[in-house]
FIDREN-278963 format. One line per field, with one value per residue (C-alpha): z, x, y negated; residue number from 0. Coordinates in nm, 4 decimals, padded with zeros to 6 digits. Layout:
<pts>
w	[Z, ...];
u	[X, ...];
v	[Y, ...];
i	[NUM, ...];
</pts>
This chain:
<pts>
w	[00.0000, 00.0665, -00.2858, -00.4397, -00.2294, -00.4247, -00.7514, -00.6358, -00.6192, -00.9906, -01.0523, -00.7356, -00.8148, -01.1609, -01.0314, -00.7225, -00.7242, -00.4142, -00.3593, -00.2956, 00.0790, 00.1013, -00.0507, 00.1593, 00.4724, 00.4533, 00.5858, 00.9069, 00.9656, 00.9268, 01.1677, 01.4215, 01.4730, 01.4268, 01.7557, 01.9634, 01.7061, 01.6782, 02.0510, 02.0617, 01.7594, 01.9097, 02.2370, 02.0505, 01.8519, 02.1723, 02.3281, 02.0424, 01.7639, 01.4324, 01.1687, 01.2001, 01.2923, 00.9819, 00.7508, 00.8500, 00.8430, 00.4753, 00.4105, 00.5737, 00.3767, 00.0488, 00.1256, 00.2353, -00.0692, -00.2984, -00.1319, -00.2581, -00.5883, -00.4397, -00.2856, -00.3962, -00.3704, 00.0085, 00.1146, 00.4569, 00.3000, 00.1589, 00.4984, 00.6592, 00.4436, 00.5645, 00.9206, 00.8724, 00.7111, 01.0231, 01.2592, 01.1028, 00.9005, 01.1212, 01.1361, 00.7628, 00.8521, 01.0156, 01.3593, 01.3188, 01.0631, 01.2624, 01.5612, 01.3495, 01.1874, 01.5135, 01.6710, 01.3775, 01.3486, 01.5840, 01.4342, 01.0901, 01.2099, 01.0295, 00.6914, 00.7576, 00.8407, 00.5385, 00.3023, 00.4473, 00.4435, 00.0911, -00.0062, 00.0709, -00.1863, -00.4460, -00.3739, -00.4036, -00.7511, -00.8627, -00.7076, -00.8313, -01.1925, -01.1884, -01.0223, -01.2727, -01.5558, -01.4132, -01.3661, -01.7307, -01.8746, -01.6558, -01.4481, -01.0839, -00.9561, -01.1249, -01.0330, -00.6641, -00.7240, -00.8856, -00.6079, -00.3275, -00.4950, -00.5198, -00.1470, -00.0504, -00.2952, -00.3142, -00.0141, 00.2585, 00.2024, 00.1427, 00.4847, 00.6564, 00.5081, 00.4960, 00.7761, 01.0989, 01.4234, 01.5762, 01.4964, 01.7978, 01.5999, 01.3679, 01.6381, 01.5948, 01.7665, 01.5927, 01.2928, 01.2328, 01.5310, 01.6556, 01.9774, 02.3105, 02.6577, 02.7550, 02.4224, 02.4337, 02.7356, 02.5264, 02.3409, 02.6499, 02.7470, 02.7640, 02.8883, 02.9388, 02.7800, 03.1153, 03.1768, 02.8262, 02.8535, 03.1663, 02.9676, 02.7966, 02.4907, 02.4192, 02.3893, 02.1975, 01.9360, 01.9282, 01.8536, 01.5998, 01.3849, 01.4026, 01.2295, 00.9818, 00.8882, 00.8379, 00.5867, 00.3910, 00.3541, 00.3081, -00.0090, -00.1210, -00.1124, -00.2714, -00.5508, -00.8123, -00.7209, -00.7175, -01.0660, -01.2042, -01.0840, -01.3145, -01.6100, -01.6047, -01.7572, -01.5167, -01.6253, -01.6084, -01.2601, -01.1526, -01.2900, -01.0967, -00.7770, -00.8505, -00.8568, -00.4886, -00.4074, -00.6228, -00.4428, -00.1130, -00.1954, -00.2361, 00.0799, 00.2949, 00.1726, 00.2211, 00.5651, 00.6797, 00.5750, 00.7268, 01.0595, 01.1276, 01.1003, 01.2140, 01.4717, 01.3353, 01.3994, 01.2065, 00.9189, 00.9196, 00.9193, 00.6094, 00.4253, 00.5435, 00.4090, 00.0471, 00.1470, 00.2343, -00.1048, -00.2945, -00.1183, -00.1762, -00.5477, -00.5624, -00.3671, -00.6284, -00.9018, -01.0326, -01.3231, -01.5910, -01.5174, -01.2158, -01.0587, -01.1218, -00.9494, -00.6572, -00.6223, -00.6085, -00.3339, -00.1257, -00.1837, -00.0513, 00.2685, 00.2946, 00.2999, 00.6192, 00.8570, 00.9257, 00.9437, 01.1447, 01.3953, 01.4442, 01.4750, 01.7346, 01.9541, 01.9498, 02.0501, 02.3158, 02.4763, 02.3708, 02.2523, 02.5710, 02.4787, 02.1415, 01.9714, 02.2192, 02.2377, 01.8611, 01.8123, 02.0383, 01.8469, 01.5155, 01.6173, 01.6408, 01.3357, 01.1524, 01.2787, 01.1204, 00.7951, 00.7568, 00.9114, 00.6700, 00.3483, 00.4752, 00.5948, 00.2612, 00.0683, 00.2828, 00.2583, -00.1191, -00.1265, 00.0952, -00.0956, -00.4435, -00.4759, -00.3109, -00.2719, 00.0512, 00.2255, 00.1071, 00.2707, 00.5938, 00.5732, 00.5230, 00.8606, 01.0206, 00.8521, 00.9971, 01.3480, 01.3134, 01.2012, 01.4997, 01.7371, 01.5587, 01.6210, 01.9967, 02.0286, 02.2726, 02.2256, 02.2734, 02.6137, 02.7335, 02.7873, 03.1177, 03.1262, 03.3137, 03.1771, 03.5090, 03.5400, 03.4236];
u	[00.0000, 00.2763, 00.4020, 00.0581, -00.1090, 00.0580, -00.0472, -00.4096, -00.4329, -00.5046, -00.7551, -00.9546, -00.9655, -01.0968, -01.3468, -01.4790, -01.3336, -01.1230, -00.8298, -00.4731, -00.4969, -00.8212, -00.6564, -00.3392, -00.5479, -00.6225, -00.2705, -00.3746, -00.6473, -00.3923, -00.1630, -00.4411, -00.4917, -00.1231, -00.0456, -00.2282, -00.1989, 00.1813, 00.2542, -00.0105, 00.1468, 00.4931, 00.3756, 00.2077, 00.5251, 00.7322, 00.4896, 00.3776, 00.6328, 00.5947, 00.5246, 00.1493, 00.0835, 00.2686, 00.1061, -00.2525, -00.1863, -00.0915, -00.4139, -00.6138, -00.4191, -00.4997, -00.8712, -00.8783, -00.6837, -00.9146, -01.2113, -01.0838, -01.2381, -01.5772, -01.5267, -01.7677, -01.7811, -01.8010, -01.4454, -01.5073, -01.5343, -01.1855, -01.0540, -01.2133, -00.9971, -00.6799, -00.8048, -00.8598, -00.5176, -00.3486, -00.5800, -00.5293, -00.2066, 00.0556, 00.2395, 00.3200, 00.5426, 00.8829, 00.7247, 00.7253, 01.0017, 01.2583, 01.2002, 01.2540, 01.5723, 01.7188, 01.6729, 01.8400, 02.1462, 02.3911, 02.7373, 02.5893, 02.2596, 02.3076, 02.3549, 02.0707, 01.8334, 01.9577, 01.8937, 01.5489, 01.4472, 01.5861, 01.3025, 01.0688, 01.2564, 01.2370, 00.8681, 00.8251, 00.9753, 00.7642, 00.4408, 00.4878, 00.5402, 00.2986, 00.0240, 00.0492, 00.0506, -00.2605, -00.4297, -00.3605, -00.4589, -00.7349, -00.8434, -00.7743, -01.0706, -00.9692, -00.6062, -00.6843, -00.8381, -00.5138, -00.3013, -00.5128, -00.5302, -00.1514, -00.1110, -00.3768, -00.2857, 00.0948, 00.2352, 00.0107, 00.0988, 00.4664, 00.4950, 00.3057, 00.5209, 00.8713, 00.9107, 01.0776, 01.0448, 01.3884, 01.7150, 01.6482, 01.3621, 01.6311, 01.8833, 02.0927, 02.1691, 02.2122, 02.4474, 02.4031, 02.6093, 02.5055, 02.3048, 02.4641, 02.3150, 02.4139, 02.3896, 02.0164, 02.0521, 02.1889, 01.8613, 01.6669, 01.9229, 01.7839, 01.5293, 01.1585, 00.9379, 00.8794, 01.2545, 01.3215, 01.0736, 01.2553, 01.5793, 01.6553, 01.7910, 01.4423, 01.2982, 01.5932, 01.5594, 01.1823, 01.2063, 01.4853, 01.3089, 00.9728, 01.1337, 01.3213, 00.9967, 00.8185, 01.0794, 01.1516, 00.7898, 00.6713, 00.8756, 00.8399, 00.4594, 00.4138, 00.6649, 00.4023, 00.1915, 00.4979, 00.5956, 00.2419, 00.2077, 00.5022, 00.3253, 00.5106, 00.3209, 00.1705, 00.3901, 00.7042, 00.6088, 00.5473, 00.8882, 01.0512, 00.8797, 01.0002, 01.3522, 01.3098, 01.2386, 01.5284, 01.7660, 01.6223, 01.7580, 02.1081, 02.0707, 01.9564, 02.2153, 02.4907, 02.3792, 02.3334, 02.6845, 02.8369, 02.6507, 02.8280, 03.1589, 03.0996, 02.8843, 02.5278, 02.4137, 02.7140, 02.6348, 02.2744, 02.3909, 02.5996, 02.2990, 02.0462, 02.2468, 02.1473, 01.7802, 01.8409, 02.0040, 01.7288, 01.4440, 01.6221, 01.6484, 01.2740, 01.2013, 01.3995, 01.1790, 01.3927, 01.2347, 01.3384, 01.6738, 01.7276, 01.4000, 01.5017, 01.8352, 01.6557, 01.4301, 01.7350, 01.8915, 01.5736, 01.5556, 01.9071, 01.8073, 01.4848, 01.7042, 01.8717, 01.5752, 01.3742, 01.6668, 01.8740, 01.5898, 01.5661, 01.9438, 01.9714, 01.6930, 01.8405, 02.1830, 02.0561, 01.7861, 01.8519, 01.6076, 01.4229, 01.1192, 01.2418, 00.9047, 00.7208, 00.9968, 01.0342, 00.6571, 00.6058, 00.8776, 00.7303, 00.3914, 00.5248, 00.7423, 00.4179, 00.2682, 00.5609, 00.5268, 00.1703, 00.2155, 00.4927, 00.3033, -00.0158, 00.1637, 00.3427, 00.0192, -00.1738, 00.1105, 00.1036, -00.2752, -00.2544, 00.0255, -00.0440, 00.3013, 00.5154, 00.8358, 00.7436, 00.6326, 00.9462, 01.1658, 00.9754, 01.0513, 01.4181, 01.4240, 01.2690, 01.5371, 01.8177, 01.6708, 01.6393, 02.0013, 02.1152, 01.9346, 02.0819, 02.4308, 02.3609, 02.2873, 02.5336, 02.7666, 02.6369, 02.6919, 02.6914, 02.3301, 02.2704, 02.0464, 01.7611, 01.7954, 01.9167, 02.2282, 02.5338];
v	[00.0000, -00.2608, -00.1957, -00.2554, -00.5269, -00.8065, -00.6414, -00.6413, -01.0202, -01.0741, -00.7888, -00.8609, -01.2310, -01.1445, -00.8878, -01.0667, -01.4182, -01.3557, -01.5933, -01.4700, -01.5545, -01.3559, -01.0493, -01.0722, -01.1283, -00.7547, -00.6995, -00.8746, -00.6167, -00.3412, -00.5231, -00.5767, -00.2060, -00.1165, -00.2936, -00.0270, 00.2545, 00.2507, 00.3042, 00.5777, 00.7467, 00.7193, 00.8730, 01.1598, 01.2244, 01.2305, 01.4768, 01.7027, 01.6559, 01.4781, 01.7450, 01.7949, 01.4327, 01.3104, 01.5651, 01.4921, 01.1177, 01.1533, 01.3414, 01.0614, 00.8005, 00.9736, 00.9773, 00.6128, 00.4927, 00.6889, 00.5163, 00.1790, 00.2892, 00.2055, -00.1398, -00.4123, -00.7897, -00.7736, -00.8587, -00.7028, -00.3580, -00.4171, -00.5233, -00.2173, 00.0119, -00.1574, -00.1330, 00.2406, 00.2887, 00.1549, 00.3432, 00.6863, 00.6638, 00.4982, 00.8318, 00.7957, 00.4993, 00.4701, 00.5230, 00.9004, 00.9483, 00.7473, 00.9747, 01.2857, 01.1548, 01.0248, 01.3668, 01.5424, 01.3157, 01.1448, 01.0802, 01.0091, 00.8682, 00.5366, 00.7027, 00.9477, 00.6602, 00.4678, 00.7586, 00.8238, 00.4579, 00.4255, 00.6564, 00.3665, 00.1615, 00.4375, 00.4736, 00.0990, 00.0989, 00.3943, 00.2693, -00.0895, 00.0154, 00.3089, 00.1069, -00.1771, 00.0797, 00.2465, -00.0925, -00.1757, 00.1643, 00.3103, 00.0105, -00.0647, 00.1389, 00.4624, 00.4000, 00.4398, 00.7817, 00.8996, 00.7521, 00.8956, 01.2344, 01.2532, 01.1914, 01.4450, 01.7208, 01.6909, 01.5009, 01.6469, 02.0170, 01.9306, 01.7651, 02.0448, 02.3199, 02.1717, 01.9167, 02.0371, 01.8418, 01.9034, 02.0832, 02.3078, 02.4594, 02.6004, 02.6930, 02.3778, 02.0483, 01.7095, 01.6999, 02.0733, 02.1882, 02.5356, 02.5135, 02.6153, 02.6411, 02.2870, 02.1061, 02.0430, 01.8127, 01.5251, 01.4883, 01.3785, 01.1155, 00.7642, 00.5138, 00.5499, 00.2852, 00.1143, 00.0970, -00.0381, -00.3258, -00.4473, -00.4762, -00.8095, -00.6252, -00.4911, -00.8435, -00.9809, -00.7054, -00.7587, -01.1328, -01.0845, -00.8292, -01.0048, -01.3025, -01.0864, -00.9086, -01.2417, -01.3513, -01.0342, -00.9248, -01.2828, -01.3165, -00.9565, -00.9333, -01.2751, -01.2156, -01.1341, -01.4387, -01.6659, -01.5548, -01.5570, -01.9176, -01.9942, -01.8338, -01.5004, -01.2049, -00.9504, -00.6573, -00.8716, -00.9905, -00.6302, -00.5281, -00.8115, -00.6989, -00.3477, -00.4904, -00.5751, -00.2129, -00.0972, -00.3329, -00.2080, 00.1369, -00.0059, -00.2135, 00.0759, 00.3228, 00.0666, -00.0505, 00.3091, 00.4079, 00.0930, 00.1196, 00.4487, 00.2616, -00.0976, -00.2773, -00.2585, -00.6212, -00.7553, -00.5224, -00.6462, -01.0099, -00.9494, -00.8072, -01.0676, -01.3597, -01.2776, -01.3130, -01.6777, -01.7298, -01.5481, -01.7287, -02.0584, -01.9831, -01.9169, -02.2344, -02.4256, -02.2754, -01.9906, -01.8048, -01.5578, -01.3882, -01.6152, -01.4986, -01.1393, -01.2030, -01.3698, -01.0663, -00.8407, -01.0542, -01.0407, -00.6664, -00.6113, -00.7918, -00.5922, -00.2846, -00.4066, -00.4194, -00.1042, 00.1361, -00.1122, -00.1504, 00.2259, 00.2584, -00.0205, 00.1147, 00.4642, 00.3322, 00.0921, 00.3118, 00.6717, 00.9363, 01.0288, 00.8159, 00.6913, 00.7378, 00.5160, 00.2529, 00.2292, 00.2232, -00.0781, -00.2621, -00.1477, -00.2883, -00.6439, -00.5832, -00.4990, -00.8254, -01.0066, -00.8120, -00.9387, -01.2845, -01.3801, -01.2977, -01.4614, -01.7762, -01.8129, -01.7606, -02.0092, -02.2605, -02.2342, -02.2743, -02.5830, -02.7563, -02.6240, -02.4684, -02.2031, -02.4023, -02.5843, -02.2664, -02.0861, -02.3501, -02.2880, -01.9167, -01.9974, -02.1733, -01.8639, -01.6488, -01.8582, -01.8349, -01.4566, -01.4314, -01.6400, -01.4040, -01.1024, -01.2415, -01.2446, -00.8720, -00.7080, -00.4138, -00.0603, 00.0999, 00.4587, 00.5718, 00.7544, 01.0599, 00.8898, 00.5352, 00.3956, 00.1885, 00.3787];
i	[0, 1, 2, 3, 4, 5, 6, 7, 8, 9, 10, 11, 12, 13, 14, 15, 16, 17, 18, 19, 20, 21, 22, 23, 24, 25, 26, 27, 28, 29, 30, 31, 32, 33, 34, 35, 36, 37, 38, 39, 40, 41, 42, 43, 44, 45, 46, 47, 48, 49, 50, 51, 52, 53, 54, 55, 56, 57, 58, 59, 60, 61, 62, 63, 64, 65, 66, 67, 68, 69, 70, 71, 72, 73, 74, 75, 76, 77, 78, 79, 80, 81, 82, 83, 84, 85, 86, 87, 88, 89, 90, 91, 92, 93, 94, 95, 96, 97, 98, 99, 100, 101, 102, 103, 104, 105, 106, 107, 108, 109, 110, 111, 112, 113, 114, 115, 116, 117, 118, 119, 120, 121, 122, 123, 124, 125, 126, 127, 128, 129, 130, 131, 132, 133, 134, 135, 136, 137, 138, 139, 140, 141, 142, 143, 144, 145, 146, 147, 148, 149, 150, 151, 152, 153, 154, 155, 156, 157, 158, 159, 160, 161, 162, 163, 164, 165, 166, 167, 168, 169, 170, 171, 172, 173, 174, 175, 176, 177, 178, 179, 180, 181, 182, 183, 184, 185, 186, 187, 188, 189, 190, 191, 192, 193, 194, 195, 196, 197, 198, 199, 200, 201, 202, 203, 204, 205, 206, 207, 208, 209, 210, 211, 212, 213, 214, 215, 216, 217, 218, 219, 220, 221, 222, 223, 224, 225, 226, 227, 228, 229, 230, 231, 232, 233, 234, 235, 236, 237, 238, 239, 240, 241, 242, 243, 244, 245, 246, 247, 248, 249, 250, 251, 252, 253, 254, 255, 256, 257, 258, 259, 260, 261, 262, 263, 264, 265, 266, 267, 268, 269, 270, 271, 272, 273, 274, 275, 276, 277, 278, 279, 280, 281, 282, 283, 284, 285, 286, 287, 288, 289, 290, 291, 292, 293, 294, 295, 296, 297, 298, 299, 300, 301, 302, 303, 304, 305, 306, 307, 308, 309, 310, 311, 312, 313, 314, 315, 316, 317, 318, 319, 320, 321, 322, 323, 324, 325, 326, 327, 328, 329, 330, 331, 332, 333, 334, 335, 336, 337, 338, 339, 340, 341, 342, 343, 344, 345, 346, 347, 348, 349, 350, 351, 352, 353, 354, 355, 356, 357, 358, 359, 360, 361, 362, 363, 364, 365, 366, 367, 368, 369, 370, 371, 372, 373, 374, 375, 376, 377, 378, 379, 380, 381, 382, 383, 384, 385, 386, 387];
</pts>
């Protein structure tokens, strides 16, 4: 859905007369329920494992997306679908997958998270181009039936059959080391959620990645509208948005590999700087090849957020209650991922252009980068989360 929401602006405006802010406001309904749904999902993953929860969330997502075929001129029926996606499908996001990956990897956790999160970028490219092609060739209503059917018929059984919750289920410990009688104890090392929220690092990470999400998703989900406002053709705009997802793959693979070797916040800073440059280029009216280059710069930065967040939380607070800790952070991160796009869209509607709102997002990006630079070094995590 993040890869296709921006593409929906034009067809829904043509079909129902909805404005871009009205369409993007659907993200706020998803965010509203993500705030309680993410911590609940994280707690369930910690308690019961991720495999079945993830699989059945994909089944629910397929059915809900297919139901978009039947929306009418009532915008609230559109919002209700996004509300339901967050309520029943949060386990298809990084909330559950980050917990699985963090339990499977330790020494190469950064690269493992980068590879896994790069899949989001690959999916973004595929879904952006495929969705626009389906919109053009079978219409947006029929397109959602194809998309929902793929998730229900292909992704759901794949997750149910192939995903494994922990390496212990296969007689191993993280990084593929054979399990011994004492090796399983390391997995429960760490903080509880209540202990984490009393730690200043929890709140510093929370504020930092809220701002980063506002900026990266603000530009990313408005890219099509920004370019269409400059007279760019729909397919060209979709291809440019796809460039963001393609660059995200590079960003996530690179940050993942580097985090295993260098201090993660410094790695993230190096990859977020291009976002400031790319957003500035768009604010100055970049179009054609320059707009494509700006999209790539934003995409590289987008690749340095979700996996970095998961990596930092695992290193600061351990894996004992990682699902719940990450989920509470993800909830506010989701708020930022919907607030940024909506604020940029509203700013453009109020001023008649995107440039002013883009400059505002640049200020937010600089604040987020300043907070990122203040994150402390990693410390040894005690078994029970108490002071080492």
